[in-house]
C-alpha positions in Angstrom: 15.4 9.9 -38.6 17.1 13.9 -38.0 17.1 16.1 -41.5 20.4 16.5 -43.5 22.3 19.9 -41.9 22.5 21.1 -45.5 20.0 21.6 -48.9 20.0 18.9 -51.1 21.2 20.6 -54.4 17.8 19.4 -55.4 16.9 21.4 -52.7 18.9 24.5 -53.2 18.1 23.5 -57.9 14.9 24.4 -56.5 15.0 27.5 -54.5 17.7 29.5 -56.5 16.2 28.2 -60.2 19.5 26.9 -60.8 21.3 24.3 -61.1 25.1 25.8 -62.4 26.7 25.9 -58.8 27.9 29.7 -60.2 24.4 30.9 -60.9 22.8 29.7 -58.0 26.1 31.3 -56.3 25.1 34.9 -57.3 21.4 33.9 -56.7 22.4 33.3 -52.8 24.9 36.4 -53.6 22.3 39.1 -54.7 19.8 37.6 -51.8 21.4 37.5 -49.1 21.9 34.4 -47.4 25.2 32.7 -46.3 26.2 29.6 -46.8 29.7 28.1 -47.6 31.4 26.2 -50.5 33.0 22.5 -51.0 35.8 21.7 -52.7 33.7 21.5 -56.2 32.7 25.1 -55.3 29.0 24.2 -55.2 27.9 26.2 -52.4 26.0 24.9 -49.4 23.2 26.3 -47.6 22.2 24.8 -43.7 19.1 24.0 -43.4 18.1 25.8 -40.5 19.3 28.7 -41.1 17.3 28.6 -44.3 13.7 27.7 -42.7 14.6 30.0 -40.6 15.0 33.0 -42.7 11.2 31.8 -44.0 9.9 31.8 -40.3 9.5 28.8 -39.6 10.6 27.5 -36.2 14.1 25.8 -35.4 13.0 23.2 -33.2 16.4 24.3 -29.8 17.3 26.8 -32.0 14.9 29.8 -31.2 13.5 28.7 -27.6 17.3 28.6 -26.6 17.4 32.1 -28.3 14.7 33.0 -26.4 14.7 32.0 -23.3 18.8 33.9 -22.9 17.2 37.3 -23.7 16.4 39.2 -21.1 13.2 41.1 -21.4 12.4 45.5 -20.2 10.0 45.6 -17.1 7.2 47.8 -18.1 6.1 47.6 -14.6 8.9 50.5 -14.4 7.2 53.0 -16.9 3.8 52.3 -14.5 4.0 56.2 -12.4 4.0 56.1 -9.0 0.7 55.8 -6.6 
């Protein structure tokens, strides 16, 4: 079974230290976290986004970015022999 797309309400409370959605949104804004708001004005934080913010490699996402990123040609910087 895969993990849920968004943090659970308990996980969000653990992250922010607050249980009230308004206080959670304020904490997320202050700390520069991206989130969506549902119909009840509750913040929804993507699990993969949180993991990437914490420096945890997300399976598939990090590897795809690395493979598509062009690498510099450092050999071109060496003087000709």
